[in-house]
Structures are given as structure tokens and as C-alpha cells.
DOKOLNU-789424 format. One record per residue (C-alpha): x negated, y negated, z negated; residue number from 1; residue in three letters; chain. Coordinates in steps of 0.5 Angstrom, whole numbers, plus 500, padded with zeros to 3 digits. Example, Ala and Ser with C-alpha at 12.3 -4.5 7.8 and 13.67 -1.06 7.14 Angstrom:
2
((475 509 484) 1 "ala" "A")
((473 502 486) 2 "ser" "A")
This chain:
368
((514 588 562) 1 "unk" "A")
((512 581 563) 2 "unk" "A")
((520 578 560) 3 "unk" "A")
((519 582 554) 4 "unk" "A")
((512 579 553) 5 "unk" "A")
((516 573 554) 6 "unk" "A")
((522 574 550) 7 "unk" "A")
((517 575 544) 8 "unk" "A")
((513 569 545) 9 "unk" "A")
((519 565 545) 10 "unk" "A")
((522 568 538) 11 "unk" "A")
((515 567 536) 12 "unk" "A")
((515 560 537) 13 "unk" "A")
((522 559 534) 14 "unk" "A")
((520 563 528) 15 "unk" "A")
((514 558 527) 16 "unk" "A")
((518 552 529) 17 "unk" "A")
((523 554 523) 18 "unk" "A")
((518 555 518) 19 "unk" "A")
((515 549 519) 20 "unk" "A")
((521 545 519) 21 "unk" "A")
((523 549 513) 22 "unk" "A")
((516 547 509) 23 "unk" "A")
((517 540 512) 24 "unk" "A")
((524 540 509) 25 "unk" "A")
((522 542 502) 26 "unk" "A")
((517 536 501) 27 "unk" "A")
((523 531 502) 28 "unk" "A")
((526 528 496) 29 "unk" "A")
((532 531 493) 30 "unk" "A")
((538 527 492) 31 "unk" "A")
((542 525 486) 32 "unk" "A")
((548 521 485) 33 "unk" "A")
((547 513 483) 34 "unk" "A")
((552 514 477) 35 "unk" "A")
((550 520 474) 36 "unk" "A")
((542 517 474) 37 "unk" "A")
((544 511 471) 38 "unk" "A")
((545 507 477) 39 "unk" "A")
((551 503 478) 40 "unk" "A")
((554 505 485) 41 "unk" "A")
((559 499 485) 42 "unk" "A")
((553 494 484) 43 "unk" "A")
((549 497 490) 44 "unk" "A")
((556 496 494) 45 "unk" "A")
((556 490 492) 46 "unk" "A")
((549 489 495) 47 "unk" "A")
((550 492 501) 48 "unk" "A")
((555 488 502) 49 "unk" "A")
((552 482 501) 50 "unk" "A")
((546 484 507) 51 "unk" "A")
((551 486 511) 52 "unk" "A")
((555 479 511) 53 "unk" "A")
((548 475 512) 54 "unk" "A")
((547 473 505) 55 "unk" "A")
((540 476 506) 56 "unk" "A")
((536 475 512) 57 "unk" "A")
((533 481 517) 58 "unk" "A")
((533 486 511) 59 "unk" "A")
((531 493 514) 60 "unk" "A")
((532 498 509) 61 "unk" "A")
((533 499 501) 62 "unk" "A")
((532 506 498) 63 "unk" "A")
((532 507 491) 64 "unk" "A")
((529 513 487) 65 "unk" "A")
((531 514 480) 66 "unk" "A")
((528 521 475) 67 "unk" "A")
((525 523 482) 68 "unk" "A")
((531 523 486) 69 "unk" "A")
((533 519 492) 70 "unk" "A")
((540 515 489) 71 "unk" "A")
((541 510 494) 72 "unk" "A")
((539 509 502) 73 "unk" "A")
((542 503 506) 74 "unk" "A")
((539 501 513) 75 "unk" "A")
((540 495 516) 76 "unk" "A")
((536 495 522) 77 "unk" "A")
((534 501 525) 78 "unk" "A")
((535 508 521) 79 "unk" "A")
((532 513 517) 80 "unk" "A")
((527 515 522) 81 "unk" "A")
((524 508 524) 82 "unk" "A")
((518 506 523) 83 "unk" "A")
((517 500 518) 84 "unk" "A")
((511 495 519) 85 "unk" "A")
((511 493 512) 86 "unk" "A")
((504 489 514) 87 "unk" "A")
((499 489 508) 88 "unk" "A")
((504 493 503) 89 "unk" "A")
((500 500 506) 90 "unk" "A")
((493 496 503) 91 "unk" "A")
((496 500 497) 92 "unk" "A")
((494 507 501) 93 "unk" "A")
((487 506 502) 94 "unk" "A")
((487 505 494) 95 "unk" "A")
((490 512 494) 96 "unk" "A")
((485 515 500) 97 "unk" "A")
((479 512 496) 98 "unk" "A")
((481 515 489) 99 "unk" "A")
((482 522 493) 100 "unk" "A")
((475 521 496) 101 "unk" "A")
((472 519 488) 102 "unk" "A")
((476 526 486) 103 "unk" "A")
((472 530 491) 104 "unk" "A")
((466 527 489) 105 "unk" "A")
((465 524 496) 106 "unk" "A")
((464 517 494) 107 "unk" "A")
((460 516 487) 108 "unk" "A")
((465 511 484) 109 "unk" "A")
((468 503 485) 110 "unk" "A")
((461 501 483) 111 "unk" "A")
((458 504 490) 112 "unk" "A")
((455 498 493) 113 "unk" "A")
((458 497 501) 114 "unk" "A")
((451 496 503) 115 "unk" "A")
((448 502 501) 116 "unk" "A")
((454 505 504) 117 "unk" "A")
((453 502 510) 118 "unk" "A")
((445 501 512) 119 "unk" "A")
((447 500 519) 120 "unk" "A")
((451 494 518) 121 "unk" "A")
((445 491 512) 122 "unk" "A")
((440 491 517) 123 "unk" "A")
((444 486 521) 124 "unk" "A")
((448 482 517) 125 "unk" "A")
((448 475 518) 126 "unk" "A")
((447 470 512) 127 "unk" "A")
((443 475 507) 128 "unk" "A")
((445 473 500) 129 "unk" "A")
((443 478 493) 130 "unk" "A")
((450 477 492) 131 "unk" "A")
((452 480 498) 132 "unk" "A")
((447 486 497) 133 "unk" "A")
((451 487 491) 134 "unk" "A")
((457 487 493) 135 "unk" "A")
((461 494 491) 136 "unk" "A")
((467 498 493) 137 "unk" "A")
((471 495 487) 138 "unk" "A")
((470 488 489) 139 "unk" "A")
((474 489 496) 140 "unk" "A")
((479 493 492) 141 "unk" "A")
((480 487 487) 142 "unk" "A")
((480 482 492) 143 "unk" "A")
((474 479 488) 144 "unk" "A")
((468 480 493) 145 "unk" "A")
((463 474 494) 146 "unk" "A")
((465 474 501) 147 "unk" "A")
((468 467 503) 148 "unk" "A")
((474 470 505) 149 "unk" "A")
((481 467 504) 150 "unk" "A")
((487 469 508) 151 "unk" "A")
((491 464 504) 152 "unk" "A")
((487 459 507) 153 "unk" "A")
((487 457 514) 154 "unk" "A")
((481 453 513) 155 "unk" "A")
((477 460 511) 156 "unk" "A")
((472 463 515) 157 "unk" "A")
((474 469 513) 158 "unk" "A")
((482 468 514) 159 "unk" "A")
((484 475 518) 160 "unk" "A")
((487 471 524) 161 "unk" "A")
((479 469 526) 162 "unk" "A")
((478 477 525) 163 "unk" "A")
((483 479 530) 164 "unk" "A")
((479 475 536) 165 "unk" "A")
((473 479 534) 166 "unk" "A")
((470 485 537) 167 "unk" "A")
((467 487 531) 168 "unk" "A")
((471 486 525) 169 "unk" "A")
((467 489 520) 170 "unk" "A")
((461 486 522) 171 "unk" "A")
((464 479 522) 172 "unk" "A")
((467 480 515) 173 "unk" "A")
((460 482 512) 174 "unk" "A")
((457 477 516) 175 "unk" "A")
((460 471 512) 176 "unk" "A")
((457 467 508) 177 "unk" "A")
((458 467 500) 178 "unk" "A")
((464 463 497) 179 "unk" "A")
((463 457 493) 180 "unk" "A")
((468 453 488) 181 "unk" "A")
((469 446 487) 182 "unk" "A")
((470 444 479) 183 "unk" "A")
((472 438 475) 184 "unk" "A")
((466 438 469) 185 "unk" "A")
((460 441 468) 186 "unk" "A")
((462 447 465) 187 "unk" "A")
((466 452 470) 188 "unk" "A")
((472 456 467) 189 "unk" "A")
((472 463 466) 190 "unk" "A")
((477 467 470) 191 "unk" "A")
((482 472 467) 192 "unk" "A")
((479 479 467) 193 "unk" "A")
((472 477 469) 194 "unk" "A")
((474 477 477) 195 "unk" "A")
((476 470 482) 196 "unk" "A")
((481 472 486) 197 "unk" "A")
((481 471 493) 198 "unk" "A")
((485 475 498) 199 "unk" "A")
((482 478 504) 200 "unk" "A")
((484 483 509) 201 "unk" "A")
((478 484 512) 202 "unk" "A")
((475 487 506) 203 "unk" "A")
((480 492 506) 204 "unk" "A")
((478 493 513) 205 "unk" "A")
((471 495 511) 206 "unk" "A")
((473 500 507) 207 "unk" "A")
((475 504 513) 208 "unk" "A")
((468 505 515) 209 "unk" "A")
((466 506 508) 210 "unk" "A")
((471 513 507) 211 "unk" "A")
((469 515 515) 212 "unk" "A")
((462 515 512) 213 "unk" "A")
((463 518 505) 214 "unk" "A")
((468 523 508) 215 "unk" "A")
((465 524 515) 216 "unk" "A")
((472 524 518) 217 "unk" "A")
((476 518 521) 218 "unk" "A")
((480 515 516) 219 "unk" "A")
((487 516 519) 220 "unk" "A")
((485 524 520) 221 "unk" "A")
((482 524 513) 222 "unk" "A")
((489 521 511) 223 "unk" "A")
((493 526 514) 224 "unk" "A")
((489 532 511) 225 "unk" "A")
((489 529 504) 226 "unk" "A")
((495 525 503) 227 "unk" "A")
((500 525 509) 228 "unk" "A")
((500 532 510) 229 "unk" "A")
((501 534 502) 230 "unk" "A")
((507 529 502) 231 "unk" "A")
((511 532 508) 232 "unk" "A")
((509 525 512) 233 "unk" "A")
((508 527 520) 234 "unk" "A")
((509 521 523) 235 "unk" "A")
((505 515 521) 236 "unk" "A")
((503 510 527) 237 "unk" "A")
((496 506 525) 238 "unk" "A")
((493 500 528) 239 "unk" "A")
((486 500 531) 240 "unk" "A")
((480 495 531) 241 "unk" "A")
((478 494 539) 242 "unk" "A")
((472 499 536) 243 "unk" "A")
((478 504 535) 244 "unk" "A")
((477 504 527) 245 "unk" "A")
((483 505 523) 246 "unk" "A")
((486 498 520) 247 "unk" "A")
((486 500 513) 248 "unk" "A")
((488 493 511) 249 "unk" "A")
((495 494 513) 250 "unk" "A")
((500 495 519) 251 "unk" "A")
((500 502 518) 252 "unk" "A")
((508 504 520) 253 "unk" "A")
((511 509 516) 254 "unk" "A")
((518 510 515) 255 "unk" "A")
((522 508 509) 256 "unk" "A")
((523 514 506) 257 "unk" "A")
((515 516 507) 258 "unk" "A")
((514 509 503) 259 "unk" "A")
((519 512 498) 260 "unk" "A")
((514 518 496) 261 "unk" "A")
((508 514 496) 262 "unk" "A")
((511 510 490) 263 "unk" "A")
((514 516 487) 264 "unk" "A")
((507 519 487) 265 "unk" "A")
((504 514 483) 266 "unk" "A")
((510 514 478) 267 "unk" "A")
((508 522 478) 268 "unk" "A")
((501 520 476) 269 "unk" "A")
((499 523 482) 270 "unk" "A")
((502 529 483) 271 "unk" "A")
((508 531 488) 272 "unk" "A")
((512 537 486) 273 "unk" "A")
((507 539 482) 274 "unk" "A")
((501 539 486) 275 "unk" "A")
((496 534 484) 276 "unk" "A")
((494 530 490) 277 "unk" "A")
((490 524 487) 278 "unk" "A")
((487 524 479) 279 "unk" "A")
((491 522 474) 280 "unk" "A")
((486 517 471) 281 "unk" "A")
((485 514 478) 282 "unk" "A")
((492 512 479) 283 "unk" "A")
((492 509 471) 284 "unk" "A")
((486 505 472) 285 "unk" "A")
((489 502 480) 286 "unk" "A")
((495 500 476) 287 "unk" "A")
((492 495 471) 288 "unk" "A")
((490 489 472) 289 "unk" "A")
((483 487 474) 290 "unk" "A")
((484 480 477) 291 "unk" "A")
((489 475 476) 292 "unk" "A")
((493 471 482) 293 "unk" "A")
((497 467 477) 294 "unk" "A")
((501 466 470) 295 "unk" "A")
((506 471 473) 296 "unk" "A")
((502 476 477) 297 "unk" "A")
((495 480 477) 298 "unk" "A")
((492 485 481) 299 "unk" "A")
((490 492 480) 300 "unk" "A")
((486 496 485) 301 "unk" "A")
((490 494 491) 302 "unk" "A")
((497 494 487) 303 "unk" "A")
((500 488 485) 304 "unk" "A")
((502 487 478) 305 "unk" "A")
((508 483 475) 306 "unk" "A")
((515 484 471) 307 "unk" "A")
((521 482 474) 308 "unk" "A")
((527 479 470) 309 "unk" "A")
((534 481 471) 310 "unk" "A")
((539 478 466) 311 "unk" "A")
((535 477 460) 312 "unk" "A")
((531 482 461) 313 "unk" "A")
((524 483 464) 314 "unk" "A")
((521 489 468) 315 "unk" "A")
((514 491 468) 316 "unk" "A")
((512 493 475) 317 "unk" "A")
((506 495 480) 318 "unk" "A")
((508 494 487) 319 "unk" "A")
((506 494 495) 320 "unk" "A")
((507 488 498) 321 "unk" "A")
((506 485 505) 322 "unk" "A")
((508 479 509) 323 "unk" "A")
((515 479 511) 324 "unk" "A")
((518 481 504) 325 "unk" "A")
((516 488 504) 326 "unk" "A")
((515 491 497) 327 "unk" "A")
((515 498 495) 328 "unk" "A")
((516 497 487) 329 "unk" "A")
((514 502 481) 330 "unk" "A")
((518 502 474) 331 "unk" "A")
((515 506 470) 332 "unk" "A")
((519 504 464) 333 "unk" "A")
((525 505 468) 334 "unk" "A")
((523 512 472) 335 "unk" "A")
((525 508 478) 336 "unk" "A")
((522 506 485) 337 "unk" "A")
((525 501 490) 338 "unk" "A")
((523 500 497) 339 "unk" "A")
((526 494 501) 340 "unk" "A")
((523 493 508) 341 "unk" "A")
((524 486 511) 342 "unk" "A")
((522 483 518) 343 "unk" "A")
((522 476 515) 344 "unk" "A")
((515 475 517) 345 "unk" "A")
((511 468 516) 346 "unk" "A")
((517 465 513) 347 "unk" "A")
((518 461 507) 348 "unk" "A")
((521 465 502) 349 "unk" "A")
((521 471 504) 350 "unk" "A")
((518 474 498) 351 "unk" "A")
((523 470 494) 352 "unk" "A")
((529 473 497) 353 "unk" "A")
((526 480 497) 354 "unk" "A")
((526 479 489) 355 "unk" "A")
((532 476 489) 356 "unk" "A")
((535 482 492) 357 "unk" "A")
((531 487 487) 358 "unk" "A")
((533 483 481) 359 "unk" "A")
((540 481 482) 360 "unk" "A")
((542 487 485) 361 "unk" "A")
((538 494 484) 362 "unk" "A")
((535 492 477) 363 "unk" "A")
((542 489 475) 364 "unk" "A")
((545 496 477) 365 "unk" "A")
((540 500 472) 366 "unk" "A")
((543 502 466) 367 "unk" "A")
((538 501 460) 368 "unk" "A")
């Protein structure tokens, strides 16, 4: 009798495992021939040869999807199961989670004030200022908060490297003074889109606490239930602060295929295989310019915006970007998503190398 029960339990376990595997595989991106999808396989082979010959350094993977199908998948370090540390590229996932929270009416809107959402932080904040009191979620996701925080300036008091040696990251950021700017002449130059851009990882980390407050769930759990689960993503490795708060400012490890899914989700307007995950209106506003970085580059809601030139053509894209030259690029006009992972951390020319790989090979391979 006992053996019969053991057999029944074993069969049930095998059945459940098979069902889970089938469900997961059904959420994978379908594959197609590159040439049949209007992408030159010959050009992609040339790219692969150049990477393997060492013309491009420390490239981990290159994946290309067109018309919703995976048409190229190349691994040069690790394999399809390798979790990629794309650093700040995963800031864009924080944008998606905020969009889902707004869609569920858990967060009112991007105009919600940060200190109103985190009153316990406000009560003990240093360097109090009315401008800090008015700081909104939108200020943080457009890198335009009033805080003196600039990761691109080693002298900045809010530089992320200073945050990492403090136990309470959120309080460290919120305690920062208001930033100021020197100028030439009496009249300050008004910024394009009305916002002064200042890249601040710590501000995006604060949104982890905002998400937990409004959803009642820690951010990693909320992400798994509302985003990763529906996309069939089961293997996500987060970075945590010393106080065990998930780092929403970057460092989240995902596989290259799962990064491709994130890009495809936004190319699809927030739906995955016909099921809505985040509102289309949120996708649209997130990938519109809200602040200017330089003459060629704008910033949306934790997404970068730029046109990449290949031959005589320029192709507008919105993309995830991180230290090391990591990129997940979405080209609406080409119905194309490209993932390039790289470990050229803190290396001069890291992004230029990735962009050369993108423009000289991948975009050059795409038929118009």
C-alpha cells in the first residue's frame, strides 16, 4: 500500500514538473530564420567572426529579435543560462514596475511626492528644503531631482560610490543638500524639456522603498509576481542594500534571453503574447523625452533615447544602458530588439564599442 502511494506521489510530481516546464517553454520567444526576417545572416556571421577574432573586447552575448521572433543568438562568454550583470541597464525595469503599480492604482501618478510616500524618512531628513519636500517620483525617474547627486562627477556628495559604504542608502540620498549651478551671465539658460539632467543611481534606489510602501510587497517579490512571472522569467538575481532592500538602481542579473523579453515587451506596447502586463500609455510616456543629456541623447522614464546611424540612415531607438557597454535597444521603426551584453566595466570607449557593433553589423544587416 505504501509503495502504491509513493508511486502516485512520484507520478503527480513528474506531472506537475512537466506542466511547469511546458508553461515556461510556452512563454519563450519563437525563433525564425534571419534571412526570412529581413536580417542578413551573412552580415551576422561577419559580426560573430569579428567578435571571436578579438576586434571587440569582452562581449558576452548578442541577441537579435525581429517581428517578435529570435533570429540570432550568439554567446561569446557563458551561455544562454548565464546571468548577466548589465549594471544600470536594469534601471528600466524599475520604470516598468512603477507603471504596473500606477495601472493597479497602488501609486497615484508620477506627480506623487516622495516624502509624502515616505513620511518616516521625511521626519529625520537632513538639509531640509521646501524644494526637497516637493520632489516627485517623476523627478527621480527623469534624473532631474533637486538633490546634489551626480554619478558622473567624482566630487558630487551623492555619487553612488559614496552611498555603497553607508548602511542606510535611502537616507543617505534623501539627506543630500539641494544642488546648485554656476553660470556665465545673469540669466540662466533654460533646459530643454524644462528639466536639468543629473545621473543619480541613488534616487532610483529610493524608488524601491516607494514601491514597497505603495504595494505592500518588497520590490523583488512584486517584480516576480507582476512582471517576471508573466514573462516566464524564473531566474533573477538581485543586489540588496545592507538593510536588505532590493537595489532598483541597477545590478539585477538576468539572462540575455530574459533581457530580450523586456525589450520586446515594450516594443509590443506593454503586452506579452497577447496578455497585457503594463499599460500602453505608460510605455508611450516612458519612452518619450523628458530631459536632455546631450545634443544626441535624451532621457525618458529610466530609458535612454537616441538615433543610431548606420551607413546613410539614422534609426531612432529607446534603450536600456549600463556600465560595461551593456545595451538593450528597441527600434520601433524596424520592429527590432537587440541585446548586447559586455563586461568592459569602467573602461574608456565601452559604449562606443557596443554602438559600433550595433551600427556596423546589426543595423547594417537589417533590410529596410
